[in-house]
C-alpha positions as CSV (number, residue, x, y, z in Angstrom):
1,G,0.0,0.0,0.0
2,G,0.9,3.6,-0.4
3,M,2.6,3.3,-3.8
4,G,0.1,5.6,-5.5
5,K,-2.1,3.0,-7.3
6,T,-5.4,4.8,-6.6
7,T,-3.9,8.2,-7.4
8,I,-2.8,7.1,-10.8
9,A,-6.1,5.4,-11.5
10,K,-8.0,8.6,-10.6
11,S,-5.7,10.6,-12.9
12,I,-6.3,8.3,-15.8
13,Y,-10.1,8.2,-15.1
14,N,-10.3,12.0,-15.0
15,K,-8.1,12.4,-18.2
16,V,-9.8,9.9,-20.5
17,G,-13.2,9.3,-18.9
18,C,-15.0,11.8,-21.2
19,N,-14.0,9.6,-24.2
20,F,-16.5,6.9,-23.2
21,E,-20.3,6.7,-23.2
22,A,-20.3,6.4,-19.4
23,R,-17.9,5.8,-16.6
24,C,-17.7,4.6,-13.0
25,F,-14.9,4.8,-10.4
26,L,-15.6,2.2,-7.7
27,A,-13.5,3.2,-4.7
28,N,-12.4,1.3,-1.6
29,I,-13.8,-2.1,-2.7
30,R,-11.9,-4.0,0.0
31,E,-13.6,-2.0,2.7
32,V,-17.1,-1.7,1.2
33,W,-17.2,-5.5,0.4
34,E,-17.1,-6.4,4.1
35,Q,-20.1,-4.1,5.0
36,D,-23.7,-5.3,5.3
37,F,-25.0,-5.7,1.7
38,G,-21.6,-4.5,0.5
39,P,-21.3,-6.7,-2.6
40,T,-24.8,-5.8,-3.9
41,N,-24.3,-2.1,-3.0
42,L,-21.2,-2.1,-5.2
43,Q,-23.1,-3.7,-8.1
44,E,-25.9,-1.1,-7.7
45,R,-23.3,1.7,-7.6
46,I,-22.0,0.6,-11.0
47,L,-25.5,0.7,-12.5
48,Y,-26.2,4.0,-10.9
49,D,-23.0,5.7,-12.2
50,I,-23.5,4.3,-15.7
51,F,-27.3,4.8,-16.1
52,K,-28.0,7.5,-13.4
53,E,-30.9,5.4,-12.1
54,T,-31.8,5.1,-8.4
55,T,-34.6,2.5,-8.9
56,T,-32.4,-0.6,-9.4
57,K,-32.3,-2.8,-6.4
58,I,-30.2,-5.9,-6.4
59,Q,-31.3,-8.8,-4.1
60,N,-28.2,-10.9,-4.2
61,I,-24.8,-11.2,-5.9
62,E,-25.9,-13.7,-8.6
63,S,-28.8,-11.5,-9.7
64,G,-26.4,-8.6,-9.7
65,K,-24.1,-10.4,-12.1
66,S,-27.0,-11.0,-14.5
67,A,-28.1,-7.3,-14.3
68,L,-24.6,-6.0,-15.0
69,W,-24.2,-8.3,-18.0
70,E,-27.6,-7.5,-19.4
71,R,-27.3,-3.7,-18.9
72,L,-23.7,-3.1,-19.8
73,C,-23.0,-5.4,-22.8
74,H,-24.0,-2.7,-25.3
75,K,-22.3,0.2,-23.5
76,R,-18.8,1.5,-24.1
77,I,-17.7,2.3,-20.6
78,L,-14.7,3.1,-18.5
79,L,-14.8,1.2,-15.1
80,V,-12.2,1.6,-12.4
81,L,-12.2,-1.1,-9.7
82,D,-10.1,0.3,-6.9
83,D,-8.4,-1.8,-4.1
84,M,-9.7,-5.3,-4.8
85,N,-8.3,-8.0,-2.6
86,K,-10.5,-11.1,-3.4
87,L,-11.2,-13.0,-6.5
88,D,-14.9,-13.1,-5.6
89,Q,-15.0,-9.3,-6.0
90,L,-13.7,-9.6,-9.5
91,K,-16.2,-12.3,-10.4
92,A,-19.1,-10.2,-9.0
93,L,-18.2,-6.8,-10.5
94,C,-16.3,-7.8,-13.7
95,G,-17.1,-11.4,-14.3
96,S,-16.3,-11.5,-18.0
97,R,-15.2,-9.4,-20.9
98,K,-18.6,-10.2,-22.5
99,W,-20.3,-8.1,-19.8
100,F,-19.1,-4.9,-21.5
101,G,-19.6,-3.2,-24.9
102,S,-16.9,-3.1,-27.5
103,G,-14.2,-0.5,-26.7
104,S,-14.8,-0.6,-22.9
105,R,-11.8,-0.4,-20.6
106,I,-11.5,-1.8,-17.1
107,I,-8.8,-0.7,-14.7
108,I,-8.1,-2.7,-11.5
109,T,-5.9,-1.7,-8.6
110,T,-4.9,-4.4,-6.1
111,R,-2.2,-5.2,-3.6
112,D,-2.5,-8.9,-4.6
113,Q,-1.2,-10.0,-8.0
114,Q,-2.9,-13.4,-7.6
115,I,-6.2,-11.7,-8.4
116,I,-5.0,-10.7,-11.9
117,R,-3.1,-13.8,-12.8
118,G,-3.5,-15.7,-16.0
119,N,-5.8,-14.4,-18.7
120,R,-8.1,-12.5,-16.3
121,V,-6.6,-9.2,-17.6
122,N,-4.9,-8.0,-20.8
123,Q,-2.1,-6.1,-19.3
124,V,-0.4,-5.7,-15.8
125,Y,1.4,-2.6,-14.7
126,I,3.5,-3.0,-11.6
127,M,4.1,0.2,-9.6
128,K,7.7,1.3,-9.2
129,E,9.1,3.3,-6.4
130,M,9.8,7.0,-7.1
131,D,13.4,7.9,-7.8
132,E,15.3,10.4,-5.7
133,S,14.5,13.4,-7.9
134,E,10.8,12.6,-8.0
135,S,10.7,11.9,-4.3
136,I,12.3,15.2,-3.4
137,E,9.9,17.1,-5.5
138,L,6.8,15.4,-4.1
139,F,8.1,15.7,-0.5
140,S,8.9,19.4,-1.1
141,W,5.4,20.3,-2.3
142,H,4.1,19.0,1.0
143,A,6.9,20.2,3.3
144,F,7.7,23.6,1.7
145,K,4.7,24.2,-0.8
146,K,7.2,24.4,-3.6
147,K,9.1,21.9,-5.8
148,S,12.4,21.9,-4.0
149,P,13.6,22.2,-0.4
150,R,14.6,25.5,1.2
151,E,18.4,25.9,1.2
152,N,19.1,25.2,4.9
153,F,16.8,22.1,4.7
154,A,18.4,20.5,1.6
155,E,20.5,17.8,3.4
156,I,17.9,16.8,6.1
157,S,15.2,16.7,3.3
158,R,17.4,14.1,1.5
159,N,17.7,12.1,4.7
160,V,13.9,12.0,5.2
161,V,13.4,11.1,1.5
162,K,15.9,8.3,1.9
163,Y,13.9,7.0,4.8
164,C,10.7,7.0,2.7
165,G,12.4,4.9,0.1
166,G,10.3,6.3,-2.9
167,L,7.0,5.5,-1.2
168,P,4.5,8.3,-2.2
169,L,2.3,7.9,0.9
170,A,5.2,8.3,3.3
171,L,6.6,11.3,1.3
172,E,3.2,13.1,1.5
173,V,2.4,12.2,5.1
174,L,5.9,13.2,6.5
175,G,6.1,16.2,4.3
176,S,2.8,17.5,5.6
177,Y,3.8,16.7,9.2
178,L,7.1,18.6,8.9
179,F,5.6,21.6,7.2
180,D,6.5,24.9,8.9
181,R,8.7,23.2,11.6
182,G,12.3,24.2,12.4
183,V,15.5,22.2,11.6
184,T,15.8,21.0,15.2
185,E,12.3,19.5,15.1
186,W,13.1,17.9,11.8
187,Q,16.1,16.2,13.3
188,C,14.1,15.0,16.3
189,V,11.4,13.6,14.0
190,L,13.9,11.8,11.9
191,E,15.5,10.2,14.9
192,K,12.1,9.2,16.2
193,L,11.2,7.6,12.9
194,K,14.2,5.3,13.1
195,R,12.7,3.8,16.3
196,I,8.9,4.5,16.0
197,P,7.5,4.5,12.5
198,N,4.8,7.0,11.6
199,D,1.4,5.6,12.6
200,Q,-0.5,6.8,9.6
201,V,2.0,5.2,7.2
202,Q,2.2,2.0,9.2
203,K,-1.6,1.6,9.3
204,K,-1.8,1.7,5.5
205,L,1.1,-0.8,5.0
206,K,-0.3,-3.1,7.7
207,I,-3.3,-3.8,5.5
208,S,-1.1,-5.9,3.2
209,Y,0.2,-7.9,6.2
210,D,-3.2,-8.4,7.7
211,G,-4.4,-9.7,4.3
212,L,-2.0,-12.7,4.3
213,N,-3.8,-16.0,4.1
214,D,-2.5,-17.7,7.2
215,D,-0.1,-17.7,10.2
216,T,2.6,-19.5,8.1
217,E,2.8,-16.6,5.7
218,R,2.9,-14.1,8.5
219,D,5.7,-16.1,10.3
220,I,7.7,-16.1,7.1
221,F,7.3,-12.4,6.7
222,L,8.4,-11.8,10.3
223,D,11.4,-14.2,10.0
224,I,12.6,-12.4,6.9
225,A,12.1,-9.0,8.6
226,F,14.1,-10.0,11.7
227,F,16.7,-12.3,10.4
228,F,17.0,-12.7,6.6
229,I,17.2,-9.2,4.9
230,G,20.1,-9.3,2.5
231,M,20.4,-13.1,2.4
232,D,20.2,-15.2,-0.7
233,K,16.6,-16.3,-1.4
234,N,17.5,-19.9,-1.9
235,D,19.4,-20.1,1.4
236,V,16.4,-18.6,3.2
237,M,14.0,-21.0,1.6
238,H,16.2,-23.9,2.7
239,I,16.2,-22.6,6.3
240,L,12.4,-21.9,6.4
241,N,11.5,-25.3,4.8
242,G,13.6,-26.9,7.6
243,C,11.2,-25.3,10.0
244,G,8.2,-26.6,8.2
245,L,7.1,-23.2,6.8
246,F,6.5,-24.1,3.1
247,A,8.8,-21.3,2.0
248,E,8.4,-21.5,-1.8
249,I,4.7,-20.6,-1.8
250,G,5.1,-18.3,1.2
251,I,7.8,-16.1,-0.2
252,S,6.0,-16.1,-3.6
253,V,2.9,-14.7,-1.8
254,L,4.9,-12.0,0.0
255,I,6.5,-10.9,-3.3
256,E,3.0,-10.7,-4.9
257,R,1.8,-8.5,-2.1
258,S,4.9,-6.3,-2.4
259,L,5.9,-7.1,1.2
260,V,9.2,-8.6,0.1
261,K,11.4,-7.9,-2.9
262,V,14.2,-9.9,-4.6
263,D,17.1,-7.9,-6.0
264,G,19.2,-8.7,-9.1
265,K,21.6,-10.9,-7.0
266,N,18.7,-13.0,-5.6
267,K,19.0,-11.2,-2.2
268,L,15.8,-10.6,-0.1
269,E,14.9,-7.0,0.4
270,M,12.1,-5.2,2.3
271,H,11.0,-1.6,2.2
272,D,12.7,0.4,5.0
273,V,9.3,1.7,6.2
274,L,8.2,-1.9,6.8
275,W,10.8,-3.0,9.3
């Protein structure tokens, strides 16, 4: 989380949405799905945004699927499905390409690559961390209300940006928090962050951890965070398998959830903000 998936999806939606017959941006699917009548409310929201009707009431998920297919199959629409975390959500809201008229475009944002595997989608774009120049500019807009740091804050700004590791959410949150504070306060905040991560950033990132399938995957994540950062992936799998943790599938899931990375030398890495 915090890589800017929703922000980019919103930007695309606003830029090209007018080129379609109708459009719908379905936000926060992960949260809404868990609410009472959440799945059918999401289905109704699509129909409302596309047809501007308030009379459609969907009784259950299966009837909702039928309604979406019947009503949308002749419409050229843009549909953004934001923050999906279950395959059932994809089946209920975007069950088949046949549901939509020719020329329609569906954009899905998710933390879990498993949802979009195989031929479920035409193209996958994996978010990249921002480089140093981009990070400093984004951070500066929030910390100084301009595109570069004030002169006497240049070095400490680079240190904060380094801590954020190219994560847009962290850059925005910390930039806003440090706005209009003195250098001494900045130094204090930076030292504190090394021991106590920012709560707002941690809560966002914790969603990916909480979404892991079982305790085995969580144990593998914690073992890597505490003991195995910088170690060869194959060596770590050998150790974890010796502990009965099914490391091949566990590490694969962590990589798909962007909780762990493997560098060009097959070494395990983890974002600084996570550990």
